C-alpha positions in Angstrom: -137.6 -166.3 71.5 -135.4 -165.3 74.5 -136.7 -162.5 76.7 -133.7 -160.2 75.9 -134.5 -160.3 72.1 -138.1 -159.4 72.5 -139.3 -155.8 72.2 -139.7 -154.3 75.7 -143.3 -153.9 76.8 -144.5 -150.7 78.4 -145.2 -152.5 81.8 -141.7 -153.9 82.0 -140.0 -150.6 81.2 -142.1 -148.5 83.6 -142.4 -151.0 86.5 -139.8 -150.1 89.2 -137.2 -152.8 89.9 -136.8 -153.6 93.6 -133.5 -155.0 94.7 -132.7 -156.3 98.2 -129.9 -154.5 100.0 -127.6 -157.6 99.3 -128.5 -157.6 95.6 -127.7 -154.0 95.4 -124.3 -154.6 97.0 -123.6 -157.5 94.6 -124.7 -155.3 91.6 -122.4 -152.5 92.8 -119.4 -154.8 92.9 -120.4 -156.1 89.4 -120.0 -152.5 88.1 -116.4 -152.7 89.2 -115.9 -155.8 87.2 -115.5 -158.1 90.2 -116.0 -161.9 89.8 -118.3 -163.9 91.9 -115.4 -165.2 93.9 -114.0 -161.7 94.5 -117.4 -160.4 95.6 -117.8 -163.4 97.9 -114.4 -162.5 99.5 -115.5 -158.8 99.9 -118.9 -159.6 101.3 -117.7 -162.6 103.3 -120.0 -165.1 101.7 -119.8 -168.1 99.5 -119.3 -167.7 95.7 -122.5 -169.8 95.2 -124.4 -167.2 97.3 -123.1 -164.4 95.1 -124.2 -166.4 92.0 -127.7 -166.8 93.6 -128.0 -163.0 94.0 -126.6 -162.4 90.5 -129.3 -164.8 89.1 -132.0 -162.9 90.9 -130.7 -159.6 89.6 -130.6 -160.9 86.0 -134.2 -162.2 86.4 -135.5 -159.0 87.9 -133.8 -156.9 85.2 -134.9 -159.4 82.5 -131.4 -159.4 81.0 -128.9 -162.2 80.1 -125.6 -160.8 81.5 -124.2 -158.8 84.4 -123.1 -156.1 82.0 -126.6 -155.7 80.7 -127.9 -155.6 84.3 -125.4 -152.9 85.2 -126.3 -150.9 82.1 -130.0 -151.1 82.9 -129.4 -150.2 86.6 -127.6 -147.1 85.5 -130.4 -146.1 83.2 -133.0 -146.7 85.9 -130.9 -144.6 88.4 -130.3 -147.5 90.8 -126.5 -146.9 90.7 -126.5 -143.2 90.7 -124.1 -141.5 93.2 -125.8 -140.7 96.5 
């Protein structure tokens, strides 16, 4: 069964998610609906590099899509206004 269909365990829900500064930047641009190519242009890096960071974000959040990652980040307070 895929990870996103399983019931969340207590450890996964309570464990803090650590993003690198670059992953946080990529996730922030994902919240604005930017594509990997657009994020690459903004951050002056390759689209493949953006996709690498997105894959890491999805793995860390244990979700299948960017939208799910953004939703979980908001719930965790990682994208709250500073």
